[in-house]
N, C-alpha and C positions, 0 to 999 in steps of 0.2 A: 411834473417837471419846473413847473412855472413860479414855485416859493425857495427860499433861502436868496443869499446873496453869493453873485456872483464876485470873483475876485475885482477889485477897481481898477481904472483903465488908467496905469502910471506910466508918466513918461519921462524916463530917468536918465535914458543914456541916448547920447546920441549916435550911437552906434546903429542903434535901433531904426534908424530912417530908411526906408526902400532904397533899394540902389538906384541911381539916376537911371541907368540901363533897363530899368524894368519900367518904371511909373514917368521917370522923367521929369518928375514934381520932386522942387527941393523945400524942405522947412525953413523959414526966414528967422526964426529961432525958436530956441528949446522950449515947449510951454512948461508951469509951473506940475508938479506932481498932482494927480487928482484919485481921489476916492470915488470917481464913478460907477456904480453898479448898474450890470445888466438886468438883473432884477433887484429891487430897489425895498420894496415891502414881501417880509415874510408871509404876511395874510394874503398877499393880492395871490390867486390862483389861476384866473381866466383872464384878469385886465394887467398885463405885464406891460404895458405902454408908458405908466408912471405919469398921466396927464393930471394927476391932483399937487405934483411937484413942478412948476412952472421953471423955465431955466434951464438951459443947454451947461452940462457939466463936462462936455468934452471939447478939447482942444480944435481948433480949426487952422488952416493954410489957405495961401492963394496958389495956384498951379502956375507956374513958370512959363513966362511964353510972352508973344505979342499981342495975342488974344484976352481979352477982359473976361476971363470967367467969372462968376462968383466963388464965393470962398467953401472949401471942399471940409468935410469932418476928418479931423487928422486920427485915425486908428492905428496905424501902422506901425506903432511903436509900443505896443502891451510888452510889458514883464511875461516871463517862462510862469512863473503861478497863475496868473492871469487868463491865459492861453490853456493851460494844464486844467485847471478847473474847468471852465468851460466846456471841453471834450470832453471831459470826465463825469461831470457832474450835470449836463443842462444837453447836450447834444448826440454824444457816443453811447455815453453810460458802460453796459455791457452786450454791446451788439455785437454780432459777426461779421466780417467782412463782407458778405452778401448783402448784407441790412444796411448799410453804409449810409446809403442814398433813402432809404425809408426814413431812419431816423432824421437825418438832417432836414428833410421835407417837414418831420411833422414840428420839429424846432423851429423852421424859420414861421411854419404856420401860427405857433404862438406868439411868435414877438415881431414878425414883420407887419409894416404896413402896407396892405393892399396896393395900394393907389393914393396920391395926392402928392408925391414926393419929386422931387426931379434931381437927375443925378449928371455927372460927365461921364459918357462914354468913352473909354479909355482904351486903347489899341497900339500895337508898335510904330501904325503911320498915322495915328490921327489921335484927335478929340475932340468929340462933339456934345453939346448939350442937350437932353432929353427929358420928356415927360413921362412920369411910369404911371400907366393907367390898370394894370393888372398884372398880378404874379401867378405863375404856375409856378408851386411849389415842389410838384412833383418830378417835374422835368429841370428846377433849379432857373427859371427864366424868368423875365420880367417882358410883358409886354408894353411897347414906348412907341411915343410920338415925338418926333422935334420940337424944341421948344421954340416960342418966340420971346426975343428976337433969336432968331437964329445966328450960333454963336459956335464955329470950327477952327481948328487950327490944324494943319496936317505938315508933317515933317517930309512931305515926298512932294505932293502938286495940290495947288488946290481943288477942295472939294464944292461944287457949287450947293446951291438948296435941292436942284434936280437932282443929281449924281446921288446925294447923300438919299434922298426919297428913295429913289432908284435900287437902291443898297437896302435899305429898310425893307422895300416890298419883295426883294429876294429871301432875305430872312423874315416874312412875313411876322415884322415888326417885334420879334422875338429875341431879346438878347441875353447871354450867359449875366448870372446876376454877379459873377465874380469880375466882370470888367464894368461894374458899376461902381462909380465914387461917388457915394452920397451929397448931397447941396447941402452945407452948411443952414441949421435953423434955430435960431436962439430960444426957440420955445420951448426946447427939450424934447417935443413930441417925436424926432426921428432918431433921436438919440440909439436907441432901442436897435432900429431898421440898418443904422450904420453899422454899429458893433457888429449884427448878424452876418452882414454880408462880410466883410472884414474877416469873422472865422471860416465862411465859408470861401472867402479867396485865398488866405494863407492853408487852410488845409489841401485843397485842391495843388495848390502851387510849391507846397515845402511835404507835406506828410502822405499822399496818396499814390498810390503807384497804381499804374495800369495793369498788372501784374497780380494785385492785391486779392481780388476776389476769385483766384483758382488756388490761393492758397488754404494750408489747411482750416478749417472752419468751426476747429473743436473749443477753442475758447476765445475769449473777448477780442475784439481788435484793439483796442486801446493799451491792453497790457502789453500784445506782440508787436506792436508797429507801431503805433501813434506814440505812446511815451518815448520808448528810446528814442526816435527819429525827432521830437521834440527838444528832448534833450539836448542832442548832438547839435541839432539848428544852434541853440542859444550856447553851446561849449565853442560853437565856431563864432560865433558873433562877441564872445567873449575872449578871444582868444587863448582857448585853452586847447586846442589842438594843433599840433605841429602843422604848417604852411605844406607840406610835402603831402601828408595824410589827406587833406583836402583837398589837394588835386587830385591824388588818387582814386578816392570818392566818388568825385564828381566824374572821373573819367570811367569810373566801373559801372557811376549809375546811367551817363550815355551810353555805353556799350550795353548794358542791359534791356535798355528801353529800344536801343537798334533793333537788337537779337529777336526780341520779343513780337516787335512789327512785323519784322523778317518772318518768325514764327507762324504767325496770326494770317498772314496773309498765306505762306506755304497750305496752313491747314485748312483754310476757306478755299485753298486752290483744288485742295485733294476731297473736299468734301463735295465740290461741283464735279468730281469726275467719277463715273460710273465705270467705266473701262479697269479691266486687270491690266493695264499695261505696263512694258520696263519702266518707261516714264514715273510712271504713278509709283513701282516700287523703288526707282531710284530717289523719288520725292520724299516717301516715307524714313528711306535711309537718312537723309538729308534733313528731316525734321526730328527725327532720334537726336543727331546731331547736336541741334540746336536747343533743344530740351534740354540736355546734357550741360551743353554749355549755358545755359541761362541759370541753371541749379547753380552750378557754381558760383556766378556773378551773385548770383543774389546772396548764397552763404559768404561770401566776400563782403558783400554790403552790413550784414547782419555782423557781421566780426566787428564791423568798424562804428556800426551803432550802437552796438551793445557795451556801454562806458566800462564793465567789468572786466570784457573780453577784450576791449581797444587796451585797456592799461595791461592785462597779464601778455598778450602776444605784442603789444609795442609797434611799435611804426620802423617798418625794414627801409629804412633810409640809405641810398647809396650814394656814397660821398664824393662829389666830382671834383674834389679838389687835386691840382695835379702837381706833382713833387717839383721841384727845380732842378735837382741834381747838384753836383759840385759845380761852384764859380769855373767859368769860362778861364780865368787864369789859375784856380786848381788851390787858391788860397782860401782858409780859413778864418773867419772875423769873431771876434769877442766881442759882443753888444753888452753895454752899460745904459742900466734903466735907472734914472732918479728924475727926481722931479726938479730938485735941487742939487747941484755939485757943488760941497763945500771942500777947503783944500785936505780937510781932516780927514774928510770920507775917501776922498781921491788916494790919501796919502796908506791907509787901510787896505784900501783895494788893492795897490800897487804892490804891498806888503804880501798882502794875503792868498790874493787871486791872480793878478796880472803878472806879477813877478816871481813867482812861487820857488824856480829852478831856472838856472842860467838857459837862456832863451837861443836855441839852436838858429834858430832864425826869426827875422821879424815880424811880429802878430800885428795884423790891423783891429784897431779897437775904433769901433762907431757906438756914440753916445746918443740917448734917446730921452725924454722925457714920458712916453708911458710904453707900458710892456706892448702894445697890441699892434705900434709901430715898429718893433723890434723885431716881432715874430713875424711880420708880414715881409722884412726885412733880408729873412734869413734864406742862407743855401746850405745843403748838405754838410753835416759835419761844424756847423756853427754852435757859438753858447752866448746864452742869455743869461746874464746877470742882473739881478733884480736888487736893487738898495732898498733898503728900509724909507717906508711911506705904505699910504693908502690911494690906491691907484683907481680911479673910478675910469672903465672903460664902456663903451657902445656897440660892441662890436664880437663876433666870433673869432676866438684863438683857433685857427683851422692850420693845423700844424700836419706839414705834409713829407716832409724831412726830416732825417734823424738829425735831431739837434737835441742840448741841453739846455734847461728851464729853471733855473737853480735860485733860488732865495739869498741873498747875504746877510744872517742873521737868523733871529729866532720866526717860527710863523705865524706869530702873531704881530709880529712889528714888521710883516711883507703880507699887506693885504690887497688882493684883486677884487675888487669889487665891478659886476656887470650891474649897468642900470638900462633899463628900454626894455621893450617888448622883444624876445629873438627866442628862436628855436633851439640853438645849441651855444655853450660856454666855450667850452674845450673841445675839440673834432680832430679827434687822432686818425690817420691815415699811414703816419711814416714808419719805416722798417725798424729803427728803434730810438724811439722817444724818453727820455729820460726827464724827470720832473721833480724837483726837491723845493723843501725848504719855504713853501708860500702858505697861506691863506687864501682859498677862493670861496667869495662871497656870492651868490645867486638871488638874483630877485625877478619877479614877472615873468619866471622861465615857462615855457611848454616843453622842451625835453629835457635830460637830464644836464648835471654839473659837467660830465665827463663823457664822452663818448669814442669807444675806440672799435673802428669801424675793420681795421686790417693790420698788420702788424702787431709789435710789441712794444708797450706802452708801460716803464717802471715811473711808480708812484712812491717816494717816499720822504717820510718825515714832513707830512703836506696836513692842512686842515680846510675841507671840505663843510660846509654850511651850504646845506642845498635847500631847492625850492619844491622842486617834482621830483622827479627821481635823480638818486646820486650817480652811480657809475654804471653804464652799460659797456657789455663786452660781448662784440656781436662774435655771431660765427667765422671763425678761421682765423679770430683776433687772440692775442696774447697777454694779460694784465698781470703784474706784480704789483703789491700795495704792500707795504714794510712801516711800521710803526707811525701810521697816519691815523688821522679823527676825523669820522662821516658823522653828520647828523642832519636832522633837519627834513630828510626827505618825505614827500606826502606820499610816495611811491616807495619801491623799495630800496633800501642802502645803495644796493650791488643786485643786476639784474646778470645771467650767466647765461648766454643763449649757446645752442648745442654746436656742436665742432670746436669749441671755445676752449684755453687754456687759461686757468685764471689760482692765482699763488697768493695767497693772503695771508701776512705773518704780522704777530704783535701790534694788531688794529683795533681801534674801536669802534665800534660802531652802534650808534644809538639815537631813540628819538627818531624814529621814521617810522612810516607802517608798517614794513613787514626790514627785518635784516638784509636779507639773502634770499633774491628769486632765482630758483634754478628753472630754465624755459624747457618744456616739454621735447624730448628727444627720443621718443618711441618711434616716430614716423620713419619709415625705412630710406629716406633719403636724408636724414640726419645722422649726423658723426656724434659719439658721446662725447662729451665735455671732462674735461681734465680737471680735478679740483682738487687741491690742495690747501687746507685750513690747519696753522697752528698758531697755538696762541694768543687769539683773538679772544677779545671781550666785546660779546654782544648781549647788548641790555636796553631794556625802557624801551623795546618796540609794541606798537598798538597790537600787531600780531604777533604771529612768529619770527622766532629767532634766524630760523631756515625754512622755505616753502619750496616744495616739487612739485612744476604742474604735471599731470598725469594727465590724458584722456580717460573717460571712462567707458568709451569703446573696447578697449584692451582688461578690461576688469572682469571679463567672461576667460581672460585665459588666466587669472591669478590661482585658480583652483588645481589648473592642469598642472602648474610647473611649483605648483608650493612645496610638497613633498621635495623637488630637486632644488627647490631654494635654502632649504631649511640644511640640506646635507651639506651645500655648497658654501653656506654665506658665512660658515662659522669665523667668529674675531676674535682676534687675541686682544685681551683690554691691558695695557701699557701701564706699568706701575709707573709712578713720582720720576725713581731713578731712568726707567727706558724712557720715558718721556723727554728726561736730558737730552736722551742721543738720538732721536727722533729725526734729526735733520740728517744724521749721516746715513739712517737707515735708507737703500734704494727705495722708491715707491711702489715697485713692483715685489719688492720681498716685503712693504706692509701690507699691499692687501694685493693679494692675486687676482687674478680675473675673474669674472661671477661664475664659470664652471672650474674654478679649481676647487682646491682644497684647501680649508684653513680651519685651524682649532678655536673651537669656543671653551674660554673657562667661565665658567656659571660663577659668579661673585653673588654671596647673599646683601651684600650694601654697596649700593655704587652713588656717590655721588650724583646731583644734580648734574656737573659738569660735565662727569666722565658719561652719565648716560645720554646727556644730548647728542655727545660726541659719538656714542654707539648707533644711537637712533638713526642719525644722518647716512652712518654708513652701511648700515644693514638697510634702508629705503634703498638708497642709491646700488647697491651691490644687488637687490632685489631686483630693481627695475632695470638696472644692467642685463640681468638673465631672462627677464622678460622679453629683451628687445633678440636676445637669442633666440631662444623659444621661436619668437616669430620667422625671424630670419628660415631657422630649421623648417619650419611649417611652410615657408611659400617655397622654397627649394625642394621640399617634397611633392610638392603640388607641382613643381617643374617637371617630375620625374626622378629628381635625383633623390636617390634610396639613401644614400650615406653622405652625408653633408661632412666635410672635414670642418673641424672648429677652428682651424686656422683663418677658415674664411671668415670668420665670425670674431676675429679676434680684437675687436675696437673696443679696448678693455678702460674701464675707467680707472686711468691710475690714480686713487685718492691718496691723501694723509691727511686724518681729520683727527689731530691729536691737540691735548691740552688748551683748548679751548671753553672759555666760560659763558653761559647761559645764564644771566641773570634777568626777575622782573620782565619776561616779555609777555604782554598778555595774553597770549594763546598758546604758551609755550616755546619750547625747543625747537620744535619741528613738527610741519606738517606737510599735509598733501591739498592741493587745490586740483579737483576733478574738474573737467569740462567737458 
């Protein structure tokens, strides 16, 4: 374990500095990047302290405060790959959760100086300088004595030398290694000691959970827990996780820790109770409830920790934007946005938009220099006209009222670009919102470019240059997108949630990770989304053109319903002439519900585009039929022998015709099983 190089200790991001509330110390300046390794020489097997290379390559800092402590090794700014390599290759390797402490002790025994170094014992209450006389590797503790001269700083009250000696006597002069910050030594002798303690401290503060030892121990702990939690920690540091999801994760973690402590206390009380009393039976029932609650919380935590599942399931943010409603005076206002208003532009506006028809009543016009201030000034029924220009905004377009946001000119001439880190660009909760003729450009994003939480949003003749996800259509929301261009999403171009309605017509969706992602709707609490896709071009996406998310736990139902699916999912392939009249065909007539009868015309040669349309429809119909079968089975288990099909009439009314799928990395359609 001692041979090889561990990743260097680089200090490249001010964001890596420990939070003040945790350490109370700040770094005066950001040190230069270093390439110092924990193990420097590949040929060294037993001597890992690198005594043959004098001089420390680690940075240092002086703890803030009134007491003049000596300099401390600065090790808290390690990069992701440095910690990853340390835990994977040198500390934990392929150990199980029950072996973590044993592997950690073996690692420390190889690299830690057993005595002769000083450290600052840092707690939430005080800091005091100590000398280390011995290390108990198995217990992860160090034997210490107070350093001379006595240096102590307290945030609550003064600790005298006698008080501190008494406290150390109570602790038998043994302190946890993770509470010790090694005093800087420029000889380089204690570099590895400082790094090793940093890895232990970081692990038990950010990675280890008190319930980990009780989890399944069949495969290595690093893959199951350490890697996803480490990645999440750095994703949060580097602003790649929505702020609301971070709050949810920390709340879930606190709830789980509290419930687990209660469960341990209850289990301990039961083990000490020998009587078969009624109180004991009640406690056992409470224990089972707590265990079930803890398991649910742990599953939610794992969904957030796993980067793939975090992307697939997304963050269900509840928008708290409140609609203003109609103005007190009942009037509607026309908002005109232009960085500079020239007379020619004003005349054109008056002719084309402001005075198109004889006005029955006077209309108030307000002028703004940026679109964000115009949006914030809107009430129900207002219209915002954005004149040609390139507008830089640093906030979120929170649209809670039914308004119209339209560009005056071509989309490429009316550009709204978001700068600065933030979760959302355009946040829609209004009943009926219309956006047209504008190009949106997103930078430094955490969430998608447009999120429809509820109500109906219409997007027409727009360009969306995305950063993360493109458009997200939440449950119960309705989205209509026409003649628009969406590209550049690192996630899906459009995410469609259960119970939503999404109509896409004559759009281009390209150069995204996935074109369209349809979230899992097989859960009994979800309604089937209603999707219409007509004459869209979905091309050059890294993965599939369209992806359907499905749980693997329902795969065992596939064989049971396969025969009925084959009978019921017949599809009529439209010809080019029929496709021209597709919009006049009722959606229910185009594709009946999954339990209905449809006719299948086998074709010997189908174009790639028609095959893609058929594949999507067939899979959605099959999934819809699966959901119906699951409902029938549940009703049967409840004693309802003959279930009325009308009770399960949540059909997915879809119109998927005329779409072109070209040059998508994995094909036109695929499924993601979780």
